[in-house]
N, CA, C and O atoms as a printed pandas DataFrame, in Angstrom:
     atom_number atom_name residue_name chain_id  residue_number  x_coord  y_coord  z_coord
0              1         N          LYS        A               1    0.861   -1.174    0.000
1              2        CA          LYS        A               1    0.000    0.000    0.000
2              3         C          LYS        A               1    0.901    1.227    0.000
3              4         O          LYS        A               1    1.612    1.493    0.969
4              5         N          VAL        A               2    0.859    1.971   -1.102
5              6        CA          VAL        A               2    1.774    3.093   -1.278
6              7         C          VAL        A               2    1.006    4.308   -1.783
7              8         O          VAL        A               2    0.270    4.239   -2.768
8              9         N          ARG        A               3    1.197    5.424   -1.081
9             10        CA          ARG        A               3    0.645    6.697   -1.563
10            11         C          ARG        A               3    1.720    7.371   -2.411
11            12         O          ARG        A               3    2.876    7.466   -1.998
12            13         N          ARG        A               4    1.339    7.834   -3.586
13            14        CA          ARG        A               4    2.320    8.428   -4.497
14            15         C          ARG        A               4    3.014    9.648   -3.891
15            16         O          ARG        A               4    4.201    9.864   -4.134
16            17         N          LYS        A               5    2.305   10.429   -3.123
17            18        CA          LYS        A               5    2.905   11.637   -2.543
18            19         C          LYS        A               5    3.786   11.327   -1.333
19            20         O          LYS        A               5    4.487   12.206   -0.832
20            21         N          HIS        A               6    3.753   10.089   -0.869
21            22        CA          HIS        A               6    4.588    9.657    0.261
22            23         C          HIS        A               6    5.316    8.373   -0.115
23            24         O          HIS        A               6    5.434    7.443    0.683
24            25         N          LEU        A               7    5.792    8.350   -1.334
25            26        CA          LEU        A               7    6.341    7.142   -1.930
26            27         C          LEU        A               7    7.480    6.540   -1.114
27            28         O          LEU        A               7    7.435    5.357   -0.775
28            29         N          LEU        A               8    8.497    7.334   -0.794
29            30        CA          LEU        A               8    9.648    6.802   -0.069
30            31         C          LEU        A               8    9.279    6.387    1.347
31            32         O          LEU        A               8    9.682    5.319    1.808
32            33         N          GLU        A               9    8.517    7.225    2.035
33            34        CA          GLU        A               9    8.144    6.903    3.416
34            35         C          GLU        A               9    7.305    5.635    3.483
35            36         O          GLU        A               9    7.553    4.768    4.321
36            37         N          ASP        A              10    6.313    5.523    2.602
37            38        CA          ASP        A              10    5.452    4.338    2.604
38            39         C          ASP        A              10    6.211    3.082    2.212
39            40         O          ASP        A              10    6.015    2.022    2.806
40            41         N          THR        A              11    7.075    3.196    1.216
41            42        CA          THR        A              11    7.857    2.040    0.774
42            43         C          THR        A              11    8.814    1.601    1.866
43            44         O          THR        A              11    8.937    0.407    2.142
44            45         N          GLN        A              12    9.489    2.551    2.487
45            46        CA          GLN        A              12   10.415    2.209    3.561
46            47         C          GLN        A              12    9.674    1.541    4.718
47            48         O          GLN        A              12   10.179    0.581    5.299
48            49         N          SER        A              13    8.495    2.030    5.057
49            50        CA          SER        A              13    7.693    1.410    6.122
50            51         C          SER        A              13    7.322   -0.027    5.766
51            52         O          SER        A              13    7.393   -0.921    6.608
52            53         N          GLN        A              14    6.929   -0.239    4.520
53            54        CA          GLN        A              14    6.562   -1.585    4.088
54            55         C          GLN        A              14    7.782   -2.513    4.067
55            56         O          GLN        A              14    7.679   -3.678    4.449
56            57         N          PHE        A              15    8.935   -2.000    3.623
57            58        CA          PHE        A              15   10.149   -2.810    3.597
58            59         C          PHE        A              15   10.570   -3.209    5.009
59            60         O          PHE        A              15   11.060   -4.318    5.218
60            61         N          GLN        A              16   10.383   -2.314    5.977
61            62        CA          GLN        A              16   10.761   -2.615    7.355
62            63         C          GLN        A              16    9.930   -3.756    7.936
63            64         O          GLN        A              16   10.383   -4.450    8.846
64            65         N          LEU        A              17    8.727   -3.953    7.422
65            66        CA          LEU        A              17    7.871   -5.028    7.906
66            67         C          LEU        A              17    8.324   -6.393    7.414
67            68         O          LEU        A              17    7.954   -7.420    7.984
68            69         N          LEU        A              18    9.133   -6.403    6.344
69            70        CA          LEU        A              18    9.572   -7.654    5.736
70            71         C          LEU        A              18   10.965   -8.030    6.213
71            72         O          LEU        A              18   11.820   -7.162    6.385
72            73         N          HIS        A              19   11.188   -9.281    6.421
73            74        CA          HIS        A              19   12.540   -9.777    6.670
74            75         C          HIS        A              19   13.294   -9.680    5.346
75            76         O          HIS        A              19   12.691   -9.839    4.284
76            77         N          ASN        A              20   14.597   -9.422    5.390
77            78        CA          ASN        A              20   15.363   -9.224    4.154
78            79         C          ASN        A              20   15.219  -10.377    3.176
79            80         O          ASN        A              20   15.168  -10.146    1.967
80            81         N          SER        A              21   15.153  -11.621    3.664
81            82        CA          SER        A              21   15.008  -12.739    2.732
82            83         C          SER        A              21   13.654  -12.669    2.028
83            84         O          SER        A              21   13.559  -13.015    0.851
84            85         N          ASN        A              22   12.610  -12.232    2.721
85            86        CA          ASN        A              22   11.306  -12.061    2.077
86            87         C          ASN        A              22   11.354  -10.940    1.048
87            88         O          ASN        A              22   10.735  -11.031   -0.012
88            89         N          LEU        A              23   12.084   -9.897    1.364
89            90        CA          LEU        A              23   12.205   -8.762    0.461
90            91         C          LEU        A              23   12.884   -9.167   -0.838
91            92         O          LEU        A              23   12.529   -8.673   -1.908
92            93         N          LEU        A              24   13.852  -10.058   -0.747
93            94        CA          LEU        A              24   14.628  -10.438   -1.921
94            95         C          LEU        A              24   14.059  -11.636   -2.663
95            96         O          LEU        A              24   14.240  -11.746   -3.875
96            97         N          GLN        A              25   13.380  -12.530   -1.968
97            98        CA          GLN        A              25   12.989  -13.784   -2.593
98            99         C          GLN        A              25   11.532  -13.856   -3.015
99           100         O          GLN        A              25   11.195  -14.613   -3.926
100          101         N          HIS        A              26   10.676  -13.099   -2.387
101          102        CA          HIS        A              26    9.255  -13.250   -2.657
102          103         C          HIS        A              26    8.712  -12.105   -3.497
103          104         O          HIS        A              26    9.188  -10.972   -3.431
104          105         N          ARG        A              27    7.729  -12.429   -4.265
105          106        CA          ARG        A              27    7.050  -11.412   -5.054
106          107         C          ARG        A              27    6.043  -10.700   -4.154
107          108         O          ARG        A              27    5.345  -11.324   -3.354
108          109         N          PHE        A              28    5.991   -9.412   -4.302
109          110        CA          PHE        A              28    4.942   -8.698   -3.592
110          111         C          PHE        A              28    4.234   -7.785   -4.564
111          112         O          PHE        A              28    4.777   -7.408   -5.603
112          113         N          PHE        A              29    3.026   -7.438   -4.212
113          114        CA          PHE        A              29    2.161   -6.669   -5.100
114          115         C          PHE        A              29    2.004   -5.259   -4.565
115          116         O          PHE        A              29    1.892   -5.040   -3.358
116          117         N          VAL        A              30    1.997   -4.315   -5.478
117          118        CA          VAL        A              30    1.892   -2.907   -5.126
118          119         C          VAL        A              30    0.493   -2.412   -5.450
119          120         O          VAL        A              30   -0.086   -2.747   -6.483
120          121         N          ARG        A              31   -0.018   -1.626   -4.561
121          122        CA          ARG        A              31   -1.296   -0.947   -4.791
122          123         C          ARG        A              31   -1.087    0.518   -4.461
123          124         O          ARG        A              31   -0.719    0.857   -3.337
124          125         N          PHE        A              32   -1.318    1.389   -5.434
125          126        CA          PHE        A              32   -1.177    2.823   -5.222
126          127         C          PHE        A              32   -2.479    3.391   -4.676
127          128         O          PHE        A              32   -3.572    2.989   -5.076
128          129         N          TYR        A              33   -2.336    4.335   -3.752
129          130        CA          TYR        A              33   -3.478    5.014   -3.138
130          131         C          TYR        A              33   -3.306    6.517   -3.284
131          132         O          TYR        A              33   -2.188    7.030   -3.323
132          133         N          ASP        A              34   -4.434    7.211   -3.364
133          134        CA          ASP        A              34   -4.364    8.672   -3.405
134          135         C          ASP        A              34   -4.321    9.211   -1.969
135          136         O          ASP        A              34   -4.298    8.443   -1.007
136          137         N          GLU        A              35   -4.310   10.516   -1.845
137          138        CA          GLU        A              35   -4.200   11.144   -0.528
138          139         C          GLU        A              35   -5.388   10.855    0.389
139          140         O          GLU        A              35   -5.261   10.934    1.611
140          141         N          ASP        A              36   -6.529   10.525   -0.188
141          142        CA          ASP        A              36   -7.721   10.224    0.606
142          143         C          ASP        A              36   -7.835    8.734    0.914
143          144         O          ASP        A              36   -8.884    8.251    1.340
144          145         N          GLU        A              37   -6.729    8.012    0.688
145          146        CA          GLU        A              37   -6.686    6.572    0.945
146          147         C          GLU        A              37   -7.568    5.755    0.002
147          148         O          GLU        A              37   -7.927    4.620    0.318
148          149         N          ASN        A              38   -7.916    6.321   -1.149
149          150        CA          ASN        A              38   -8.686    5.591   -2.157
150          151         C          ASN        A              38   -7.718    4.864   -3.084
151          152         O          ASN        A              38   -6.760    5.466   -3.568
152          153         N          PRO        A              39   -7.956    3.582   -3.336
153          154        CA          PRO        A              39   -7.047    2.863   -4.230
154          155         C          PRO        A              39   -7.195    3.342   -5.670
155          156         O          PRO        A              39   -8.298    3.614   -6.143
156          157         N          GLU        A              40   -6.057    3.439   -6.353
157          158        CA          GLU        A              40   -6.086    3.735   -7.778
158          159         C          GLU        A              40   -6.505    2.479   -8.517
159          160         O          GLU        A              40   -6.248    1.372   -8.045
160          161         N          PRO        A              41   -7.141    2.630   -9.659
161          162        CA          PRO        A              41   -7.489    1.430  -10.429
162          163         C          PRO        A              41   -6.225    0.739  -10.934
163          164         O          PRO        A              41   -5.228    1.393  -11.240
164          165         N          GLY        A              42   -6.278   -0.549  -11.016
165          166        CA          GLY        A              42   -5.148   -1.311  -11.533
166          167         C          GLY        A              42   -4.896   -2.547  -10.709
167          168         O          GLY        A              42   -5.038   -2.541   -9.486
168          169         N          ILE        A              43   -4.521   -3.606  -11.394
169          170        CA          ILE        A              43   -4.161   -4.861  -10.764
170          171         C          ILE        A              43   -2.698   -5.103  -11.082
171          172         O          ILE        A              43   -2.280   -5.010  -12.236
172          173         N          ASP        A              44   -1.920   -5.415  -10.053
173          174        CA          ASP        A              44   -0.487   -5.581  -10.247
174          175         C          ASP        A              44   -0.171   -6.957  -10.812
175          176         O          ASP        A              44   -0.133   -7.954  -10.092
176          177         N          GLY        A              45    0.051   -6.983  -12.104
177          178        CA          GLY        A              45    0.509   -8.197  -12.767
178          179         C          GLY        A              45    1.998   -8.100  -13.050
179          180         O          GLY        A              45    2.541   -8.890  -13.823
180          181         N          GLY        A              46    2.657   -7.136  -12.426
181          182        CA          GLY        A              46    4.084   -6.914  -12.616
182          183         C          GLY        A              46    4.383   -5.487  -13.031
183          184         O          GLY        A              46    5.432   -4.942  -12.689
184          185         N          GLY        A              47    3.459   -4.879  -13.771
185          186        CA          GLY        A              47    3.674   -3.513  -14.247
186          187         C          GLY        A              47    3.671   -2.480  -13.137
187          188         O          GLY        A              47    4.498   -1.568  -13.139
188          189         N          LEU        A              48    2.763   -2.607  -12.199
189          190        CA          LEU        A              48    2.709   -1.646  -11.095
190          191         C          LEU        A              48    3.934   -1.770  -10.197
191          192         O          LEU        A              48    4.440   -0.767   -9.693
192          193         N          SER        A              49    4.409   -2.988   -9.996
193          194        CA          SER        A              49    5.615   -3.185   -9.183
194          195         C          SER        A              49    6.832   -2.558   -9.853
195          196         O          SER        A              49    7.657   -1.929   -9.191
196          197         N          ARG        A              50    6.942   -2.732  -11.172
197          198        CA          ARG        A              50    8.058   -2.109  -11.903
198          199         C          ARG        A              50    7.950   -0.597  -11.869
199          200         O          ARG        A              50    8.952    0.091  -11.672
200          201         N          GLU        A              51    6.744   -0.067  -12.059
201          202        CA          GLU        A              51    6.552    1.386  -11.986
202          203         C          GLU        A              51    6.920    1.890  -10.595
203          204         O          GLU        A              51    7.572    2.924  -10.453
204          205         N          HIS        A              52    6.503    1.159   -9.584
205          206        CA          HIS        A              52    6.787    1.541   -8.205
206          207         C          HIS        A              52    8.296    1.631   -7.973
207          208         O          HIS        A              52    8.774    2.623   -7.423
208          209         N          MET        A              53    9.054    0.607   -8.387
209          210        CA          MET        A              53   10.497    0.618   -8.170
210          211         C          MET        A              53   11.181    1.707   -8.986
211          212         O          MET        A              53   12.168    2.288   -8.535
212          213         N          TYR        A              54   10.671    1.989  -10.175
213          214        CA          TYR        A              54   11.223    3.086  -10.971
214          215         C          TYR        A              54   11.009    4.416  -10.250
215          216         O          TYR        A              54   11.931    5.224  -10.144
216          217         N          LEU        A              55    9.798    4.637   -9.758
217          218        CA          LEU        A              55    9.487    5.888   -9.063
218          219         C          LEU        A              55   10.291    6.030   -7.770
219          220         O          LEU        A              55   10.748    7.123   -7.435
220          221         N          VAL        A              56   10.459    4.929   -7.054
221          222        CA          VAL        A              56   11.267    4.955   -5.829
222          223         C          VAL        A              56   12.696    5.353   -6.162
223          224         O          VAL        A              56   13.275    6.202   -5.485
224          225         N          GLN        A              57   13.266    4.755   -7.190
225          226        CA          GLN        A              57   14.636    5.090   -7.586
226          227         C          GLN        A              57   14.759    6.548   -8.000
227          228         O          GLN        A              57   15.694    7.243   -7.604
228          229         N          ARG        A              58   13.812    6.996   -8.795
229          230        CA          ARG        A              58   13.851    8.378   -9.280
230          231         C          ARG        A              58   13.875    9.365   -8.111
231          232         O          ARG        A              58   14.592   10.365   -8.143
232          233         N          GLU        A              59   13.098    9.073   -7.101
233          234        CA          GLU        A              59   13.049    9.953   -5.933
234          235         C          GLU        A              59   14.259    9.750   -5.025
235          236         O          GLU        A              59   14.814   10.715   -4.499
236          237         N          LEU        A              60   14.661    8.505   -4.844
237          238        CA          LEU        A              60   15.753    8.174   -3.937
238          239         C          LEU        A              60   17.080    8.753   -4.412
239          240         O          LEU        A              60   17.868    9.241   -3.602
240          241         N          PHE        A              61   17.333    8.704   -5.707
241          242        CA          PHE        A              61   18.606    9.167   -6.253
242          243         C          PHE        A              61   18.556   10.613   -6.759
243          244         O          PHE        A              61   19.521   11.089   -7.357
244          245         N          ALA        A              62   17.456   11.305   -6.529
245          246        CA          ALA        A              62   17.330   12.700   -6.962
246          247         C          ALA        A              62   18.275   13.585   -6.146
247          248         O          ALA        A              62   18.485   13.335   -4.959
248          249         N          PRO        A              63   18.843   14.614   -6.772
249          250        CA          PRO        A              63   19.774   15.498   -6.056
250          251         C          PRO        A              63   19.176   16.133   -4.802
251          252         O          PRO        A              63   19.883   16.312   -3.810
252          253         N          GLN        A              64   17.903   16.471   -4.829
253          254        CA          GLN        A              64   17.291   17.116   -3.670
254          255         C          GLN        A              64   17.144   16.170   -2.477
255          256         O          GLN        A              64   16.893   16.623   -1.360
256          257         N          ASN        A              65   17.297   14.867   -2.701
257          258        CA          ASN        A              65   17.235   13.907   -1.599
258          259         C          ASN        A              65   18.491   13.974   -0.741
259          260         O          ASN        A              65   18.465   13.588    0.428
260          261         N          ASP        A              66   19.588   14.461   -1.312
261          262        CA          ASP        A              66   20.802   14.779   -0.570
262          263         C          ASP        A              66   21.537   13.574    0.007
263          264         O          ASP        A              66   22.396   13.749    0.871
264          265         N          LEU        A              67   21.231   12.364   -0.438
265          266        CA          LEU        A              67   21.945   11.190    0.064
266          267         C          LEU        A              67   23.218   10.909   -0.720
267          268         O          LEU        A              67   24.148   10.285   -0.209
268          269         N          PHE        A              68   23.253   11.375   -1.967
269          270        CA          PHE        A              68   24.365   11.054   -2.842
270          271         C          PHE        A              68   25.009   12.321   -3.396
271          272         O          PHE        A              68   24.346   13.315   -3.689
272          273         N          ALA        A              69   26.326   12.237   -3.526
273          274        CA          ALA        A              69   27.081   13.283   -4.207
274          275         C          ALA        A              69   27.315   12.811   -5.634
275          276         O          ALA        A              69   27.172   11.629   -5.946
276          277         N          VAL        A              70   27.676   13.755   -6.491
277          278        CA          VAL        A              70   27.887   13.436   -7.907
278          279         C          VAL        A              70   29.346   13.722   -8.263
279          280         O          VAL        A              70   29.855   14.813   -8.009
280          281         N          SER        A              71   30.007   12.731   -8.849
281          282        CA          SER        A              71   31.390   12.913   -9.283
282          283         C          SER        A              71   31.427   13.768  -10.543
283          284         O          SER        A              71   30.384   14.084  -11.114
284          285         N          GLN        A              72   32.617   14.137  -10.970
285          286        CA          GLN        A              72   32.766   14.912  -12.209
286          287         C          GLN        A              72   32.264   14.135  -13.410
287          288         O          GLN        A              72   31.878   14.727  -14.418
288          289         N          GLN        A              73   32.267   12.827  -13.314
289          290        CA          GLN        A              73   31.777   11.980  -14.406
290          291         C          GLN        A              73   30.266   11.758  -14.331
291          292         O          GLN        A              73   29.707   11.041  -15.161
292          293         N          GLY        A              74   29.606   12.361  -13.354
293          294        CA          GLY        A              74   28.164   12.219  -13.211
294          295         C          GLY        A              74   27.724   10.946  -12.512
295          296         O          GLY        A              74   26.564   10.545  -12.607
296          297         N          GLU        A              75   28.660   10.310  -11.806
297          298        CA          GLU        A              75   28.349    9.074  -11.093
298          299         C          GLU        A              75   28.055    9.375   -9.626
299          300         O          GLU        A              75   28.636   10.286   -9.036
300          301         N          LEU        A              76   27.156    8.603   -9.057
301          302        CA          LEU        A              76   26.719    8.835   -7.678
302          303         C          LEU        A              76   27.521    8.009   -6.681
303          304         O          LEU        A              76   27.919    6.878   -6.958
304          305         N          TYR        A              77   27.745    8.602   -5.522
305          306        CA          TYR        A              77   28.350    7.908   -4.388
306          307         C          TYR        A              77   27.788    8.537   -3.119
307          308         O          TYR        A              77   27.318    9.674   -3.157
308          309         N          PRO        A              78   27.828    7.819   -1.991
309          310        CA          PRO        A              78   27.235    8.370   -0.762
310          311         C          PRO        A              78   27.855    9.712   -0.382
311          312         O          PRO        A              78   29.071    9.895   -0.439
312          313         N          ALA        A              79   27.001   10.627    0.000
313          314        CA          ALA        A              79   27.445   11.976    0.337
314          315         C          ALA        A              79   27.972   12.074    1.766
315          316         O          ALA        A              79   28.646   13.042    2.117
316          317         N          TYR        A              80   27.666   11.078    2.584
317          318        CA          TYR        A              80   28.036   11.150    3.998
318          319         C          TYR        A              80   28.886    9.960    4.394
319          320         O          TYR        A              80   28.673    8.842    3.925
320          321         N          THR        A              81   29.861   10.217    5.273
321          322        CA          THR        A              81   30.619    9.126    5.869
322          323         C          THR        A              81   30.393    9.080    7.375
323          324         O          THR        A              81   30.533    8.018    7.983
324          325         N          ASP        A              82   30.049   10.202    7.985
325          326        CA          ASP        A              82   29.735   10.261    9.404
326          327         C          ASP        A              82   28.223   10.071    9.538
327          328         O          ASP        A              82   27.452   11.008    9.329
328          329         N          LEU        A              83   27.810    8.863    9.884
329          330        CA          LEU        A              83   26.401    8.514    9.806
330          331         C          LEU        A              83   25.671    8.645   11.131
331          332         O          LEU        A              83   26.073    8.075   12.144
332          333         N          THR        A              84   24.603    9.400   11.100
333          334        CA          THR        A              84   23.676    9.450   12.224
334          335         C          THR        A              84   22.752    8.237   12.110
335          336         O          THR        A              84   22.775    7.533   11.100
336          337         N          GLU        A              85   21.949    7.993   13.130
337          338        CA          GLU        A              85   21.005    6.869   13.068
338          339         C          GLU        A              85   20.019    7.049   11.916
339          340         O          GLU        A              85   19.662    6.080   11.246
340          341         N          ASP        A              86   19.581    8.284   11.685
341          342        CA          ASP        A              86   18.650    8.541   10.574
342          343         C          ASP        A              86   19.299    8.228    9.237
343          344         O          ASP        A              86   18.675    7.609    8.375
344          345         N          LEU        A              87   20.548    8.649    9.054
345          346        CA          LEU        A              87   21.247    8.360    7.800
346          347         C          LEU        A              87   21.481    6.866    7.625
347          348         O          LEU        A              87   21.395    6.353    6.509
348          349         N          LYS        A              88   21.773    6.168    8.708
349          350        CA          LYS        A              88   21.941    4.713    8.620
350          351         C          LYS        A              88   20.655    4.057    8.133
351          352         O          LYS        A              88   20.696    3.159    7.293
352          353         N          ARG        A              89   19.524    4.498    8.652
353          354        CA          ARG        A              89   18.224    3.955    8.198
354          355         C          ARG        A              89   17.988    4.255    6.726
355          356         O          ARG        A              89   17.518    3.400    5.974
356          357         N          ARG        A              90   18.316    5.477    6.321
357          358        CA          ARG        A              90   18.087    5.874    4.930
358          359         C          ARG        A              90   18.989    5.083    3.978
359          360         O          ARG        A              90   18.530    4.629    2.930
360          361         N          TYR        A              91   20.269    4.913    4.335
361          362        CA          TYR        A              91   21.170    4.144    3.486
362          363         C          TYR        A              91   20.820    2.656    3.507
363          364         O          TYR        A              91   21.002    1.968    2.503
364          365         N          ARG        A              92   20.327    2.160    4.618
365          366        CA          ARG        A              92   19.865    0.767    4.661
366          367         C          ARG        A              92   18.716    0.583    3.676
367          368         O          ARG        A              92   18.639   -0.434    2.987
368          369         N          PHE        A              93   17.828    1.564    3.611
369          370        CA          PHE        A              93   16.722    1.519    2.658
370          371         C          PHE        A              93   17.257    1.512    1.227
371          372         O          PHE        A              93   16.748    0.774    0.383
372          373         N          VAL        A              94   18.274    2.324    0.945
373          374        CA          VAL        A              94   18.906    2.319   -0.383
374          375         C          VAL        A              94   19.416    0.920   -0.696
375          376         O          VAL        A              94   19.224    0.425   -1.806
376          377         N          GLY        A              95   20.062    0.281    0.268
377          378        CA          GLY        A              95   20.559   -1.074    0.074
378          379         C          GLY        A              95   19.439   -2.065   -0.196
379          380         O          GLY        A              95   19.579   -2.963   -1.026
380          381         N          GLN        A              96   18.328   -1.897    0.508
381          382        CA          GLN        A              96   17.181   -2.778    0.280
382          383         C          GLN        A              96   16.619   -2.590   -1.129
383          384         O          GLN        A              96   16.256   -3.559   -1.796
384          385         N          VAL        A              97   16.553   -1.349   -1.569
385          386        CA          VAL        A              97   16.063   -1.074   -2.923
386          387         C          VAL        A              97   16.998   -1.695   -3.957
387          388         O          VAL        A              97   16.541   -2.346   -4.896
388          389         N          LEU        A              98   18.316   -1.495   -3.787
389          390        CA          LEU        A              98   19.278   -2.074   -4.723
390          391         C          LEU        A              98   19.196   -3.604   -4.705
391          392         O          LEU        A              98   19.258   -4.239   -5.758
392          393         N          GLY        A              99   19.059   -4.191   -3.523
393          394        CA          GLY        A              99   18.924   -5.639   -3.423
394          395         C          GLY        A              99   17.669   -6.144   -4.109
395          396         O          GLY        A              99   17.686   -7.175   -4.782
396          397         N          ARG        A             100   16.582   -5.409   -3.934
397          398        CA          ARG        A             100   15.316   -5.794   -4.573
398          399         C          ARG        A             100   15.445   -5.700   -6.099
399          400         O          ARG        A             100   14.943   -6.565   -6.818
400          401         N          LEU        A             101   16.110   -4.665   -6.588
401          402        CA          LEU        A             101   16.319   -4.523   -8.029
402          403         C          LEU        A             101   17.120   -5.697   -8.582
403          404         O          LEU        A             101   16.777   -6.252   -9.626
404          405         N          LEU        A             102   18.182   -6.073   -7.883
405          406        CA          LEU        A             102   18.995   -7.208   -8.325
406          407         C          LEU        A             102   18.193   -8.505   -8.287
407          408         O          LEU        A             102   18.251   -9.306   -9.221
408          409         N          ALA        A             103   17.453   -8.706   -7.214
409          410        CA          ALA        A             103   16.699   -9.950   -7.045
410          411         C          ALA        A             103   15.605  -10.108   -8.096
411          412         O          ALA        A             103   15.279  -11.223   -8.502
412          413         N          THR        A             104   15.044   -8.988   -8.532
413          414        CA          THR        A             104   13.949   -9.042   -9.511
414          415         C          THR        A             104   14.427   -8.727  -10.923
415          416         O          THR        A             104   13.622   -8.592  -11.845
416          417         N          GLN        A             105   15.736   -8.613  -11.085
417          418        CA          GLN        A             105   16.357   -8.356  -12.384
418          419         C          GLN        A             105   15.802   -7.104  -13.056
419          420         O          GLN        A             105   15.510   -7.093  -14.252
420          421         N          GLN        A             106   15.664   -6.049  -12.252
421          422        CA          GLN        A             106   15.222   -4.766  -12.785
422          423         C          GLN        A             106   16.418   -3.840  -12.927
423          424         O          GLN        A             106   17.435   -4.002  -12.252
424          425         N          LEU        A             107   16.280   -2.889  -13.799
425          426        CA          LEU        A             107   17.339   -1.930  -14.076
426          427         C          LEU        A             107   17.452   -0.901  -12.965
427          428         O          LEU        A             107   16.449   -0.362  -12.498
428          429         N          CYS        A             108   18.680   -0.633  -12.549
429          430        CA          CYS        A             108   18.946    0.472  -11.625
430          431         C          CYS        A             108   19.198    1.706  -12.484
431          432         O          CYS        A             108   20.095    1.704  -13.327
432          433         N          ILE        A             109   18.414    2.754  -12.274
433          434        CA          ILE        A             109   18.532    3.941  -13.122
434          435         C          ILE        A             109   19.677    4.852  -12.704
435          436         O          ILE        A             109   20.065    5.744  -13.458
436          437         N          ALA        A             110   20.221    4.636  -11.511
437          438        CA          ALA        A             110   21.313    5.480  -11.027
438          439         C          ALA        A             110   22.628    4.997  -11.617
439          440         O          ALA        A             110   22.872    3.798  -11.759
440          441         N          ARG        A             111   23.458    5.958  -11.950
441          442        CA          ARG        A             111   24.808    5.644  -12.422
442          443         C          ARG        A             111   25.724    5.715  -11.208
443          444         O          ARG        A             111   26.185    6.793  -10.833
444          445         N          LEU        A             112   25.985    4.572  -10.600
445          446        CA          LEU        A             112   26.776    4.532   -9.375
446          447         C          LEU        A             112   28.263    4.507   -9.705
447          448         O          LEU        A             112   28.692    3.874  -10.669
448          449         N          ALA        A             113   29.040    5.209   -8.885
449          450        CA          ALA        A             113   30.488    5.292   -9.098
450          451         C          ALA        A             113   31.127    3.912   -8.941
451          452         O          ALA        A             113   30.758    3.163   -8.036
452          453         N          PRO        A             114   32.076    3.570   -9.808
453          454        CA          PRO        A             114   32.723    2.255   -9.733
454          455         C          PRO        A             114   33.348    1.951   -8.369
455          456         O          PRO        A             114   33.261    0.818   -7.895
456          457         N          PHE        A             115   33.979    2.947   -7.728
457          458        CA          PHE        A             115   34.589    2.666   -6.427
458          459         C          PHE        A             115   33.519    2.325   -5.397
459          460         O          PHE        A             115   33.752    1.500   -4.514
460          461         N          PHE        A             116   32.346    2.953   -5.499
461          462        CA          PHE        A             116   31.244    2.660   -4.590
462          463         C          PHE        A             116   30.711    1.248   -4.844
463          464         O          PHE        A             116   30.423    0.514   -3.899
464          465         N          LEU        A             117   30.583    0.872   -6.103
465          466        CA          LEU        A             117   30.146   -0.487   -6.434
466          467         C          LEU        A             117   31.137   -1.524   -5.910
467          468         O          LEU        A             117   30.733   -2.576   -5.414
468          469         N          ASN        A             118   32.437   -1.230   -6.021
469          470        CA          ASN        A             118   33.446   -2.148   -5.490
470          471         C          ASN        A             118   33.300   -2.309   -3.978
471          472         O          ASN        A             118   33.453   -3.411   -3.452
472          473         N          ILE        A             119   33.009   -1.227   -3.292
473          474        CA          ILE        A             119   32.799   -1.301   -1.846
474          475         C          ILE        A             119   31.575   -2.160   -1.542
475          476         O          ILE        A             119   31.609   -3.011   -0.654
476          477         N          LEU        A             120   30.482   -1.928   -2.295
477          478        CA          LEU        A             120   29.265   -2.716   -2.082
478          479         C          LEU        A             120   29.500   -4.203   -2.321
479          480         O          LEU        A             120   28.947   -5.050   -1.618
480          481         N          LEU        A             121   30.318   -4.509   -3.311
481          482        CA          LEU        A             121   30.595   -5.898   -3.668
482          483         C          LEU        A             121   31.756   -6.496   -2.888
483          484         O          LEU        A             121   32.152   -7.638   -3.118
484          485         N          ASN        A             122   32.299   -5.703   -1.954
485          486        CA          ASN        A             122   33.428   -6.135   -1.127
486          487         C          ASN        A             122   34.631   -6.528   -1.982
487          488         O          ASN        A             122   35.353   -7.479   -1.684
488          489         N          LYS        A             123   34.821   -5.755   -3.062
489          490        CA          LYS        A             123   35.963   -5.979   -3.947
490          491         C          LYS        A             123   37.029   -4.936   -3.634
491          492         O          LYS        A             123   36.712   -3.846   -3.158
492          493         N          PRO        A             124   38.285   -5.265   -3.900
493          494        CA          PRO        A             124   39.346   -4.290   -3.652
494          495         C          PRO        A             124   39.227   -3.100   -4.612
495          496         O          PRO        A             124   38.741   -3.226   -5.735
496          497         N          TYR        A             125   39.674   -1.982   -4.144
497          498        CA          TYR        A             125   39.731   -0.795   -4.990
498          499         C          TYR        A             125   41.037   -0.070   -4.707
499          500         O          TYR        A             125   41.617   -0.214   -3.630
500          501         N          ALA        A             126   41.487    0.699   -5.662
501          502        CA          ALA        A             126   42.775    1.376   -5.555
502          503         C          ALA        A             126   42.567    2.861   -5.323
503          504         O          ALA        A             126   41.460    3.381   -5.463
504          505         N          PHE        A             127   43.647    3.528   -4.967
505          506        CA          PHE        A             127   43.597    4.962   -4.737
506          507         C          PHE        A             127   43.064    5.694   -5.962
507          508         O          PHE        A             127   42.322    6.668   -5.829
508          509         N          VAL        A             128   43.433    5.239   -7.140
509          510        CA          VAL        A             128   42.965    5.873   -8.375
510          511         C          VAL        A             128   41.437    5.820   -8.477
511          512         O          VAL        A             128   40.829    6.719   -9.056
512          513         N          ASP        A             129   40.818    4.787   -7.925
513          514        CA          ASP        A             129   39.369    4.678   -7.936
514          515         C          ASP        A             129   38.724    5.795   -7.108
515          516         O          ASP        A             129   37.673    6.324   -7.469
516          517         N          LEU        A             130   39.361    6.135   -6.009
517          518        CA          LEU        A             130   38.824    7.169   -5.125
518          519         C          LEU        A             130   38.946    8.557   -5.732
519          520         O          LEU        A             130   38.208    9.469   -5.358
520          521         N          ARG        A             131   39.868    8.720   -6.659
521          522        CA          ARG        A             131   40.060   10.002   -7.303
522          523         C          ARG        A             131   38.798   10.431   -8.066
523          524         O          ARG        A             131   38.612   11.621   -8.320
524          525         N          GLN        A             132   37.951    9.501   -8.425
525          526        CA          GLN        A             132   36.731    9.804   -9.152
526          527         C          GLN        A             132   35.777   10.653   -8.331
527          528         O          GLN        A             132   34.886   11.287   -8.897
528          529         N          ARG        A             133   35.934   10.686   -7.027
529          530        CA          ARG        A             133   35.004   11.424   -6.164
530          531         C          ARG        A             133   35.060   12.925   -6.413
531          532         O          ARG        A             133   34.040   13.601   -6.278
532          533         N          SER        A             134   36.200   13.455   -6.766
533          534        CA          SER        A             134   36.325   14.909   -6.860
534          535         C          SER        A             134   35.758   15.468   -8.141
535          536         O          SER        A             134   35.795   16.680   -8.356
């Protein structure tokens, strides 16, 4: 159950209710609601779920969300290294979204920096990789 005007908050709340293995392994259905809690027409046969994940990504990786910085090459990497509890929750949600995209073989619309991807994949990276941040 997701309201379009509260897309990230509603999605994050729903993700928190699921155990990570359920989030990655099971199919779930999306139902969009308007501000008055009225369901939008539509049955999720896969299209609404894909639209939902696209919209979540678009909002999550938007510059005004302030979670990611942009390298000179236009690639995204986390903007913060000193994490408050709120930032930890927000970045955990980013990880859940990325995991869900991988598990469902959907496209990630964000252009993530290679050094950041190496960190996520627990692969080694060199000093030259970090130079991309500036």
